C-alpha positions in Angstrom: 3.8 -18.8 -1.0 5.1 -21.5 1.3 2.7 -23.4 3.6 5.3 -25.3 5.5 5.4 -24.8 9.2 8.5 -23.6 11.1 9.6 -27.1 12.0 9.7 -28.1 8.3 11.8 -25.1 7.5 14.3 -25.9 10.3 14.7 -29.4 8.9 15.9 -27.8 5.7 18.5 -25.4 7.2 22.0 -26.7 7.2 23.0 -27.0 10.8 26.6 -26.5 10.1 26.0 -22.9 9.0 24.3 -21.9 12.3 27.6 -21.4 14.1 29.8 -20.5 11.1 30.5 -17.0 12.4 32.1 -18.0 15.7 32.8 -21.7 15.4 31.0 -24.4 17.4 33.5 -24.6 20.3 33.8 -20.9 20.7 30.0 -20.5 20.6 29.6 -23.1 23.4 32.4 -21.6 25.5 30.9 -18.1 25.2 27.4 -19.2 25.8 26.3 -17.9 22.4 23.2 -19.3 20.7 23.6 -20.2 17.1 21.0 -17.6 16.3 23.3 -14.7 17.2 25.8 -12.7 15.2 29.3 -12.3 16.6 29.4 -9.6 19.2 32.9 -10.4 20.5 34.0 -7.0 19.1 32.5 -4.6 21.6 32.3 -1.8 19.0 30.1 -3.5 16.4 28.2 -6.6 15.4 30.0 -8.7 12.8 28.7 -11.5 10.6 31.4 -14.2 10.2 32.1 -15.3 6.6 29.6 -12.8 5.3 31.3 -9.8 7.0 33.5 -8.7 4.1 30.5 -8.5 1.8 28.3 -6.9 4.5 30.9 -4.3 5.1 31.3 -3.6 1.4 27.6 -3.2 1.0 27.4 -0.8 3.9 30.5 1.2 3.1 30.6 1.6 -0.7 28.9 4.4 -2.5 26.2 3.2 -5.0 28.0 4.2 -8.2 31.0 2.1 -7.4 29.0 -0.7 -5.8 27.1 -1.7 -8.9 30.2 -2.5 -11.0 31.8 -4.3 -8.1 28.7 -6.5 -7.4 28.2 -7.3 -11.1 31.8 -8.4 -11.3 31.2 -10.7 -8.3 28.0 -12.1 -9.8 29.8 -13.0 -13.0 32.4 -14.8 -10.8 29.8 -16.9 -9.1 28.3 -14.9 -6.3 24.7 -16.0 -5.9 21.8 -13.6 -5.5 20.6 -15.3 -2.2 23.9 -14.7 -0.5 24.0 -11.1 -1.9 20.5 -10.4 -0.5 21.3 -11.9 2.9 24.4 -9.8 3.2 22.4 -6.7 2.1 19.8 -7.4 4.8 22.5 -7.6 7.5 24.1 -4.4 6.2 20.8 -2.6 6.3 19.9 -3.7 9.8 23.3 -2.8 11.2 23.1 0.6 9.5 19.5 1.4 10.4 18.2 -1.0 13.1 14.6 -0.7 11.8 14.5 3.0 12.7 14.9 4.8 9.4 11.9 5.2 7.1 13.7 4.7 3.8 16.0 2.2 5.4 13.3 -0.2 6.6 11.3 0.2 3.4 14.5 -0.9 1.5 14.9 -3.9 3.8 11.3 -4.9 3.2 11.9 -4.8 -0.6 14.8 -7.2 -0.5 13.0 -10.6 -0.4 10.4 -9.4 -2.9 13.2 -8.3 -5.2 14.7 -11.8 -5.1 11.3 -13.3 -5.7 11.0 -11.1 -8.8 14.4 -12.3 -10.0 13.1 -15.8 -10.1 10.5 -14.8 -12.6 12.9 -13.2 -15.0 15.1 -14.7 -17.8 18.5 -15.7 -16.4 20.4 -12.7 -17.9 18.0 -10.2 -16.3 17.7 -11.9 -12.8 20.1 -9.5 -11.0 18.1 -6.4 -12.1 15.5 -6.1 -9.3 18.1 -7.0 -6.6 20.6 -4.5 -7.9 17.9 -1.8 -8.0 17.1 -2.3 -4.3 20.8 -2.5 -3.4 21.5 0.8 -5.1 18.7 2.3 -3.0 20.1 0.7 0.1 23.6 2.1 -0.6 22.3 5.5 -1.4 20.3 5.8 1.8 23.2 4.5 3.9 25.5 7.1 2.4 22.9 9.9 2.9 22.5 9.0 6.6 26.3 8.5 7.2 25.5 5.0 8.2 28.5 3.8 6.2 30.7 4.9 9.1 28.2 4.7 12.0 26.1 1.7 13.0 22.6 2.1 14.5 22.5 -1.5 15.9 24.8 -1.9 18.8 26.0 -5.3 20.1 23.9 -6.8 22.9 25.4 -8.4 26.0 25.0 -12.2 26.1 22.0 -13.2 28.1 20.8 -16.5 29.5 18.1 -18.4 27.7 14.6 -17.6 28.8 11.6 -19.9 28.7 8.6 -17.5 28.5 6.0 -20.2 28.0 2.7 -19.1 29.6 3.6 -15.4 29.4 2.6 -14.2 26.0 3.1 -10.6 27.0 6.7 -10.8 28.3 8.3 -8.7 25.5 5.2 -6.6 24.8 5.0 -5.4 28.4 8.5 -4.0 28.3 7.8 -2.4 25.0 4.7 -0.7 26.4 6.7 1.0 29.1 9.5 1.8 26.6 12.2 0.0 28.5 14.7 -0.6 25.7 17.1 -2.6 27.8 14.6 -5.0 29.3 12.6 -5.5 26.0 15.8 -6.3 24.1 17.2 -8.6 26.8 13.9 -10.4 27.2 13.7 -10.9 23.5 17.3 -12.1 23.2 16.8 -14.5 26.1 13.7 -16.0 24.6 15.3 -16.3 21.1 18.3 -18.1 22.6 15.8 -20.7 23.9 13.5 -20.8 20.8 13.3 -18.8 17.6 9.6 -19.8 17.2 8.7 -18.5 20.7 10.7 -15.3 20.1 8.7 -14.6 17.0 5.4 -15.3 18.6 6.4 -13.0 21.5 7.3 -10.3 18.9 3.8 -10.7 17.3 2.1 -9.8 20.5 3.9 -6.5 20.5 3.3 -6.0 16.8 -0.5 -6.5 17.3 -0.6 -3.4 19.6 -0.9 -1.0 16.7 -2.5 -0.9 13.3 0.7 0.1 11.6 1.6 -1.2 8.1 5.4 -0.8 8.7 5.2 -2.6 12.0 3.6 -5.7 10.6 5.3 -5.8 7.2 8.7 -5.3 8.7 8.2 -8.2 11.1 7.0 -10.5 8.3 9.8 -9.6 5.9 12.4 -10.1 8.7 11.0 -13.6 9.2 10.9 -14.4 5.5 14.6 -13.4 5.3 15.5 -16.3 7.6 14.9 -18.7 4.7 17.8 -17.0 2.9 20.2 -16.2 5.7 19.5 -19.2 7.9 19.0 -19.2 11.7 22.5 -17.9 12.3 21.3 -14.3 12.0 17.8 -14.7 13.4 18.5 -12.4 16.3 19.9 -9.5 14.2 17.1 -9.7 11.7 14.2 -10.0 14.1 15.6 -7.6 16.7 15.0 -4.6 14.4 11.3 -5.2 14.7 11.5 -5.1 18.5 13.4 -1.8 18.2 10.8 -0.5 15.7 8.0 -1.1 18.2 10.0 0.6 21.0 10.7 3.6 18.8 7.1 4.0 17.9 6.0 3.6 21.5 8.5 6.2 22.6 7.4 8.7 19.9 3.7 8.2 20.9 4.6 9.1 24.4 6.6 12.1 23.5 3.8 13.5 21.3 1.0 12.4 23.7 -0.7 10.2 21.1 -3.2 7.7 22.4 -2.8 4.0 22.0 -4.8 2.1 19.4 -8.2 0.7 20.5 -7.0 -2.7 19.3 -5.2 -3.0 22.6 -8.6 -3.4 24.2 -10.5 -4.8 21.3 -8.3 -7.9 20.7 -8.3 -9.3 24.3 -12.0 -8.7 24.6 -12.7 -10.6 21.4 -10.3 -13.5 22.2 -12.1 -13.9 25.5 -15.7 -13.3 24.4 -15.5 -15.8 21.5 -13.3 -18.2 23.6 -10.8 -18.4 20.7 -7.9 -19.5 22.8 -9.7 -22.6 24.2 -10.9 -24.1 20.9 -9.0 -25.6 17.9 -8.6 -23.6 14.8 -11.4 -24.5 12.4 -11.2 -26.1 8.9 -14.7 -25.2 7.7 -14.4 -24.0 4.1 -17.0 -21.4 3.0 -18.4 -20.8 -0.5 -17.6 -17.9 -2.7 -20.6 -15.8 -1.6 -19.5 -16.0 2.0 -15.9 -14.9 1.2 -17.2 -12.0 -0.9 -19.7 -11.0 1.8 -17.0 -10.9 4.5 -14.6 -9.0 2.2 -17.3 -6.4 1.7 -18.1 -6.2 5.4 -14.4 -5.7 6.3 -14.1 -3.0 3.6 -17.2 -1.1 4.6 -17.3 -1.5 8.4 -15.7 0.3 11.3 -12.5 -1.3 12.5 -14.2 -2.7 15.6 -17.0 -4.2 13.6 -14.6 -5.8 11.1 -12.5 -7.3 14.0 -15.7 -8.7 15.6 -16.9 -10.2 12.2 -13.6 -12.1 11.9 -13.6 -13.2 15.5 -17.1 -14.6 15.0 -16.1 -16.4 11.8 -13.2 -18.0 13.6 -15.5 -19.0 16.5 -17.8 -20.6 13.9 -14.9 -22.8 12.7 -14.2 -21.2 9.4 -10.8 -21.9 7.9 -8.2 -19.1 8.6 -7.1 -19.2 5.0 -10.6 -18.3 3.8 -10.9 -15.5 6.4 -7.4 -14.2 5.3 -8.5 -14.3 1.7 -11.5 -12.1 2.5 -9.3 -9.6 4.3 -7.0 -9.4 1.3 -9.9 -8.9 -1.0 -11.1 -6.1 1.2 -7.7 -4.4 0.9 -7.9 -4.9 -2.8 -11.2 -3.0 -2.8 -9.4 -0.1 -1.3 -7.1 0.0 -4.4 -10.1 -0.2 -6.7 -12.0 2.5 -4.8 -9.1 4.9 -4.4 -9.9 8.4 -5.9 -6.2 9.0 -6.3 -3.8 11.3 -4.4 -5.1 14.7 -3.6 -3.2 17.8 -4.8 -2.3 18.8 -1.3 -0.7 15.5 -0.6 1.2 15.2 -3.9 4.9 15.4 -4.6 7.2 15.2 -7.6 7.3 11.4 -7.6 3.6 11.0 -6.4 1.6 13.4 -8.5 -2.2 14.2 -8.1 -4.4 11.2 -9.0 -1.7 8.6 -8.5 -2.2 5.5 -6.4 1.3 4.1 -6.1 3.6 4.5 -3.1 2.0 4.9 0.3 -1.6 5.0 -1.0 -4.4 3.6 1.2 -4.9 0.5 -1.0 -1.3 -0.4 -1.5 -0.6 0.0 2.2 -3.6 -2.0 3.1 -2.8 -4.8 0.6 0.8 -5.2 1.8 -0.4 -5.2 5.4 -3.1 -7.8 4.8 -0.6 -10.0 3.0 1.7 -9.8 5.9 -1.0 -10.5 8.5 -2.0 -13.6 6.5 1.6 -14.8 6.2 2.3 -14.3 9.9 -0.9 -16.3 10.7 0.5 -19.2 8.7 3.7 -19.5 10.6 2.6 -18.5 14.1 1.2 -20.4 17.0 -2.5 -20.9 17.5 -3.0 -17.8 19.6 -1.3 -15.6 17.0 -3.0 -17.3 14.1 -6.4 -16.0 15.2 -5.0 -12.8 16.7 -3.2 -11.8 13.5 -6.4 -12.2 11.5 -8.5 -10.2 13.9 -5.9 -7.4 13.9 -5.6 -7.7 10.2 -9.3 -7.1 9.8 -9.1 -4.2 12.2 -6.2 -2.8 10.3 -7.9 -3.1 6.8 -11.3 -1.7 7.9 -12.4 1.8 8.8 -10.9 3.5 5.8 -13.9 4.4 3.7 -13.3 8.1 4.4 -10.3 7.9 2.2 -12.0 6.2 -0.8 -15.0 6.6 -3.0 -18.3 4.7 -2.4 -18.3 3.5 -6.0 -15.4 1.5 -7.6 -12.9 3.4 -9.7 -14.8 4.2 -13.0 -12.9 2.0 -15.4 -15.8 -0.3 -16.4 -17.2 2.3 -18.8 -13.9 2.0 -20.7 -14.6 -1.6 -21.5 -16.7 -0.6 -24.5 -13.5 0.8 -26.0 -11.7 -2.5 -25.8 -12.6 -4.5 -29.0 -9.8 -6.9 -29.7 -10.0 -10.4 -28.2 -6.5 -11.2 -29.4 -4.0 -11.9 -26.6 -1.1 -10.1 -28.2 -3.2 -7.1 -29.1 -4.5 -6.8 -25.6 -1.0 -7.0 -24.1 0.2 -4.3 -26.5 -2.8 -2.1 -25.6 -2.1 -2.7 -21.8 1.5 -1.7 -22.3 0.5 1.4 -24.2 -2.0 2.4 -21.4 0.7 1.9 -18.7 3.1 4.1 -20.6 0.5 6.8 -21.0 -0.4 6.6 -17.2 -4.0 5.8 -18.2 -5.0 4.0 -15.1 -8.7 3.5 -16.1 -7.8 2.2 -19.5 -5.1 -0.2 -18.1 -7.7 -1.6 -15.7 -10.3 -2.0 -18.4 -7.9 -3.9 -20.7 -6.8 -6.3 -17.9 -10.5 -6.8 -16.9 -11.3 -7.7 -20.6 -8.2 -10.0 -20.8 -9.4 -11.8 -17.7 -13.0 -12.1 -19.0 -11.6 -14.0 -22.0 -9.8 -16.4 -19.6 -6.5 -15.8 -21.2 -3.3 -16.9 -19.4 -2.2 -14.7 -16.5 1.6 -15.2 -16.9 2.0 -12.7 -19.8 0.2 -10.1 -17.7 2.5 -10.7 -14.8 5.5 -10.5 -17.1 4.3 -7.1 -18.3 3.8 -5.8 -14.8 7.1 -7.3 -13.6 9.0 -5.3 -16.2 7.8 -2.1 -14.7 8.0 -3.3 -11.1 11.7 -3.7 -12.0 12.3 -0.5 -13.9 10.2 2.0 -11.9 10.9 3.5 -8.5 7.3 3.0 -7.2 7.9 5.4 -4.3 9.5 2.5 -2.2 6.6 0.1 -2.8 6.9 -1.4 -6.3 8.6 -4.6 -5.3 6.5 -5.3 -2.3 3.2 -4.6 -4.0 4.0 -6.7 -7.1 4.8 -9.7 -4.8 1.8 -9.0 -2.7 -0.4 -9.3 -5.8 1.5 -12.4 -7.1 1.0 -14.2 -3.7 -2.6 -13.2 -3.3 -3.5 -14.2 -6.9 -2.0 -17.6 -6.2 -4.0 -18.1 -3.0 -7.3 -16.6 -4.0 -10.1 -18.6 -5.5 -10.7 -18.3 -9.2 -13.9 -16.2 -8.8 -12.0 -13.3 -7.3 -8.3 -13.6 -8.1 -8.4 -11.5 -11.3 -9.3 -8.4 -9.1 -5.7 -8.5 -7.9 -4.3 -8.1 -11.4 -6.7 -5.3 -12.2 -5.4 -3.5 -9.2 -1.8 -4.2 -10.1 -2.5 -2.7 -13.6 -3.8 0.4 -12.0 -0.8 0.8 -9.7 1.6 0.0 -12.5 0.0 2.7 -14.8 0.3 5.1 -11.9 4.0 4.5 -11.1 5.3 4.6 -14.7 7.5 7.5 -15.6 9.5 7.6 -12.4 12.5 5.3 -13.2 14.4 3.7 -10.4 17.9 5.1 -9.6 20.5 2.6 -10.6 18.3 0.5 -12.9 19.7 1.9 -16.2 23.3 1.6 -15.0 22.6 -2.0 -14.0 21.3 -2.9 -17.4 24.3 -1.3 -19.1 26.8 -3.1 -16.8 25.0 -6.4 -17.4 25.2 -5.8 -21.2 21.5 -5.7 -21.7 20.0 -3.6 -24.4 
């Protein structure tokens, strides 16, 4: 996971590509910011040199698309360009307002990250899997011929310094035009400020899709460049507006976080003091994780606010929140019969389970805190704790009973344990898979072979829209968690992998065949 700030990233972005879609002179004449797609065609947004590929990804049915893309890859098309174009096709088709659509968008960067961990001949597989899903959903929703994201009139740059709530206030009153124009004006002035304004709106609800979508849109900028920042980030503004509108229509009350967050920021004077660097010991992190896991949402938010006020490092606090979410995976009793489906049977924990959702959300809150301003750094962690906590009604008091299976694991040989783990996954034996990975970790064997095993199934299985995101969540959290606790992440991944096996991803087999893989 990168730890660079936004300024470092901007220094790495080729400035010449920022105006590639309209040309520098035209952009200046029209008053366009380099962060905007070309809206000169009043009927649709277009994307400069990427437009032919974007259109093909949006308009081609999945069966024909795979062969076409694999041909292009063999001719030199790189995966980063392909993923960037797919993201733009997805946003133009769905605008952040289609459930399967935005889940597919959120899987694109994780799929590319997974590609980097595979042998060269297999690297296209996770990306092609997600693109097949993207194309399928576009066709199902007739978004191959109709765009959901309309062009936006050019607006003047806006300096919103000193008014953190400029976009959020328009979202709260569900004024689509004002919210979109304010966001566009701020982004023309500063991408950083626009993203920070977006986060104030995101923090209004404890909604996994609201936060993960905003993080994945930001992380996509490293691939696409700033040229398409407005298109990619705008979908999150529209998601917030859409949710707010539906809440009004159904008379749903707003989340208590709208009152809890400003109270805690004020009570602990968090906006008037520098962010701390105090690094706690393992016991402190474990205690905070347990507190967030077991407390009410308000109590957890206050515990994190107090820790921030005491000067503890945000990284350590974020680590504790992620470990609390991990506990939700390892305390999940499994899906109830009444909530099951063909691809999410009783007892499973993959897909939109409480722990997987919480883990992906905690990971997003942590990442947003890393790239945001000081206000949103502390606010993201407070809301992240609020979001993770208060879910003990959905899990068991005691951890998932896999420890009793440890007695059945006798071999201390690495290859034997890997083979046993593979066998347990294929048998959907969640407890046995957890026990084997626990034993493997106790023996201090290398983690990479375990990741390689789990990666294979994160590529091949559908995962009910979550396989790619959760695999990368675990990989990132393992890398940033202290040694005393990091193995918990792999045990949870083993459980989810054993749960999701047996539901192969559409397009995966076809991709292997077209790539000439056995």
